[in-house]
C-alpha positions in Angstrom: 0.1 -5.6 16.4 -1.9 -3.3 15.6 0.9 -0.9 14.1 1.9 -3.0 11.6 -1.6 -3.9 10.5 -2.5 -0.4 10.2 0.6 0.3 7.9 0.0 -2.8 5.8 -3.9 -1.7 5.5 -2.9 1.8 4.2 -0.4 0.4 1.9 -3.4 -1.0 0.1 -4.6 2.4 -0.7 -2.4 2.9 -3.8 -3.0 -0.5 -5.2 -3.4 -0.3 -8.9 -2.8 3.2 -8.8 0.6 3.0 -10.2 2.0 1.2 -13.3 3.0 -2.2 -13.2 6.6 -3.0 -13.8 8.5 -5.6 -14.9 12.3 -4.6 -13.5 13.4 -5.2 -9.8 13.2 -1.9 -7.6 17.6 -2.4 -7.6 17.2 -2.5 -11.4 15.2 0.6 -11.7 17.0 2.5 -9.1 20.2 1.3 -11.2 18.9 2.7 -14.3 17.6 5.5 -13.1 20.5 6.5 -11.3 22.8 6.6 -14.7 20.0 8.7 -16.1 20.0 11.4 -13.2 23.8 11.5 -13.7 23.7 11.9 -17.0 21.3 14.2 -16.9 20.5 15.9 -13.3 17.0 17.9 -14.5 15.7 14.8 -15.4 12.0 14.8 -13.4 11.0 12.0 -14.7 14.1 10.1 -13.5 13.8 10.9 -9.8 9.9 10.1 -10.0 11.0 6.5 -11.3 13.7 6.4 -8.9 11.4 7.5 -6.2 8.6 4.3 -6.8 11.4 2.4 -6.8 12.4 3.1 -3.4 8.8 3.5 -2.3 9.0 -0.1 -3.4 12.3 -1.3 -1.9 10.4 0.9 1.4 12.7 2.9 1.7 10.8 5.9 2.0 13.5 8.1 2.9 15.3 8.0 -0.2 11.6 8.0 -1.7 10.7 11.1 -0.1 14.0 12.8 -1.3 13.8 11.5 -4.8 10.4 12.9 -5.2 10.8 15.9 -3.6 14.0 16.7 -6.2 11.5 16.0 -8.9 9.1 18.3 -7.8 11.7 20.8 -7.0 11.9 19.9 -11.6 8.5 19.6 -12.7 6.2 21.6 -9.8 3.4 20.8 -11.7 3.2 17.3 -11.7 0.6 16.6 -9.4 1.1 12.7 -8.7 4.7 13.5 -7.1 2.8 15.1 -4.2 0.5 12.4 -4.1 3.0 10.0 -3.5 5.5 12.0 -1.3 2.5 12.4 0.7 2.4 8.0 1.0 5.9 7.6 1.5 5.9 10.6 4.6 2.2 8.3 6.1 4.3 5.1 5.6 7.3 6.5 7.1 5.1 7.9 10.1 5.6 11.3 9.4 2.0 11.8 9.2 1.8 16.0 9.6 4.3 16.1 7.1 2.1 14.6 4.2 -0.8 15.7 5.1 -0.3 18.8 2.8 0.5 16.6 0.0 -2.8 15.2 0.2 -4.6 18.1 0.5 -3.0 19.6 -2.4 -3.8 16.6 -4.4 -7.6 16.8 -3.6 -8.7 19.4 -6.1 -6.3 18.2 -8.8 -8.1 14.5 -8.6 -11.1 16.2 -8.8 -10.9 18.2 -11.6 -8.7 15.4 -13.5 -12.4 12.9 -13.2 -14.4 15.6 -14.0 -11.9 15.9 -17.3 -12.1 12.0 -18.0 -14.7 10.4 -15.6 -14.1 6.7 -17.2 -10.2 6.9 -16.1 -10.1 5.0 -12.6 -7.0 5.2 -11.5 -7.8 8.8 -10.5 -10.7 8.0 -8.2 -8.4 5.2 -6.6 -6.2 8.5 -5.9 -8.8 10.5 -4.8 -10.0 8.2 -2.9 -6.8 7.6 -1.4 -6.5 11.0 -0.4 -9.3 11.2 1.7 -8.7 8.1 3.3 -5.1 9.3 4.4 -7.1 12.9 5.4 -9.2 10.6 7.5 -12.4 11.7 5.6 -13.5 7.9 5.1 -17.2 8.9 4.3 -15.8 11.1 1.2 -13.6 8.2 0.0 -16.6 5.6 -0.3 -18.6 8.0 -2.0 -16.0 8.8 -5.1 -15.2 4.6 -5.2 -19.2 4.5 -5.6 -19.2 6.9 -8.4 -16.7 5.3 -10.5 -17.9 1.2 -9.8 -21.3 2.4 -11.4 -19.6 3.0 -14.5 -16.6 1.3 -14.7 -17.3 -2.6 -16.5 -13.7 -4.3 -16.7 -13.4 -6.3 -14.2 -9.9 -6.2 -13.0 -10.3 -2.8 -12.9 -13.8 -3.1 -10.6 -11.7 -5.0 -8.8 -9.5 -2.5 -7.7 -12.4 -0.4 -6.8 -13.9 -2.7 -4.3 -10.7 -3.3 -2.5 -9.9 0.6 -2.2 -13.6 0.9 -0.6 -13.0 -2.3 1.4 -9.6 -0.4 2.9 -11.3 2.8 3.3 -14.8 0.5 4.8 -11.9 -1.4 7.5 -10.5 2.4 8.3 -14.3 2.8 9.4 -14.3 -0.1 11.7 -17.1 -1.6 9.3 -15.3 -4.7 8.9 -18.1 -6.9 7.7 -18.5 -4.4 5.0 -14.8 -4.4 4.5 -14.6 -8.5 4.2 -17.6 -8.1 2.0 -15.6 -5.7 -0.8 -12.5 -7.5 -0.3 -14.3 -10.8 -0.9 -16.4 -9.5 -4.2 -12.5 -8.2 -5.4 -11.5 -11.1 -5.1 -14.1 -12.9 -6.8 -13.1 -10.6 -10.0 -9.9 -10.9 -9.7 -8.6 -14.2 -7.9 -4.9 -13.1 -9.1 -5.0 -9.3 -7.3 -3.0 -10.0 -3.9 -4.5 -6.7 -2.0 -7.6 -8.1 -1.3 -6.6 -11.4 0.4 -4.0 -9.2 2.4 -7.0 -6.6 3.5 -9.1 -9.0 4.5 -6.9 -11.4 6.5 -6.0 -7.9 7.8 -9.8 -7.6 9.0 -9.6 -11.0 10.5 -6.4 -10.3 12.5 -7.5 -7.6 13.8 -10.6 -9.7 14.9 -8.4 -12.3 16.3 -9.5 -15.0 13.6 -6.1 -16.1 12.7 -6.6 -19.4 10.8 -8.9 -17.1 8.3 -6.2 -14.6 8.1 -3.2 -16.8 7.8 -5.2 -18.6 4.9 -5.8 -15.2 3.2 -1.8 -14.2 3.8 -0.8 -17.4 3.1 -3.1 -17.2 -0.8 -1.2 -12.7 -0.6 2.1 -14.7 -0.5 1.4 -17.6 -3.0 0.6 -14.1 -5.5 3.5 -12.0 -4.1 6.0 -13.8 -2.8 8.2 -11.0 -2.7 6.0 -8.9 -0.8 8.0 -8.4 2.6 4.5 -6.8 4.8 2.6 -10.6 3.8 5.5 -12.1 6.1 5.5 -9.6 9.0 1.7 -10.2 9.1 2.1 -14.3 8.7 4.2 -13.8 11.9 1.7 -11.6 13.8 -0.8 -13.9 12.9 1.0 -16.7 14.1 2.6 -14.9 17.4 -1.0 -13.9 18.6 -1.4 -18.0 18.5 1.5 -18.5 20.6 2.7 -20.9 17.3 6.3 -19.5 17.9 8.2 -21.7 15.5 5.8 -20.6 12.3 6.3 -17.0 13.6 10.2 -17.0 13.0 9.9 -18.5 10.0 7.4 -15.5 8.7 9.4 -12.7 10.4 13.0 -13.8 8.8 11.8 -14.3 5.7 10.5 -10.8 6.1 13.6 -10.0 7.1 15.5 -11.9 4.2 13.6 -9.0 1.4 13.9 -6.1 3.9 16.6 -6.6 6.1 16.2 -3.4 8.0 12.5 -3.5 8.7 13.0 -3.3 12.7 9.7 -3.9 13.8 9.9 -7.4 12.5 13.5 -7.4 14.7 11.6 -6.5 17.5 9.1 -9.1 17.2 11.6 -11.7 16.9 13.2 -10.6 19.9 9.8 -10.7 21.6 9.8 -14.1 20.8 12.6 -15.1 22.2 11.6 -13.7 25.8 8.3 -15.6 25.1 10.1 -18.8 24.3 12.3 -18.8 27.6 
């Protein structure tokens, strides 16, 4: 259980840091592939296609596209953070570490140049979290919270700080931050996911399920939500609902080996 909870938690770091998309990942991949075929030196097309692969959780393909984009445009620091994020979610943390170390000084300078740009604080905080420097992440996010009047942006910051506290195992403070993010923006799905993870880690599965279900209502195409619901129901020995949610996860993400493995474990437990 802990492995999938940690993976889902770290994915929350990037919440709000990338631009919202109106097209599906498959539509973006198809469109950007045509652009790349017409112009193989278009770094932005590789970047956008890499983002779509990341959203589709095809981290190997995302890494390939970000690497090619870096080759074509090595001064775009966002690419290193996104590739590092992909390596991390592919469980290749050593490869991603160098990318995160590279972006830290860049985002520090970006914050000096534009101290009101929230996404730079979130990205710097996220890099610190991936590097295990949780107190530094909290400090930089605190700095942003003090100067951000917009509720939607504040919700992203409280969510990011909640992740840092969560990684520190300061669960009470994490719940407080996730709850504050929800109060600021009740349609923001990530804090429900984060708070649900804290509840699940602490074996409060009913509260975890309530938060995961709300996250699913807000983001019904996110396979993580159904995987986490599967975990919570599995821990409650409610195998029927565990199966239902894991199958939904696999419908969205057919190659999710973890969900397949848990389904097999349920079949064994149910014999």
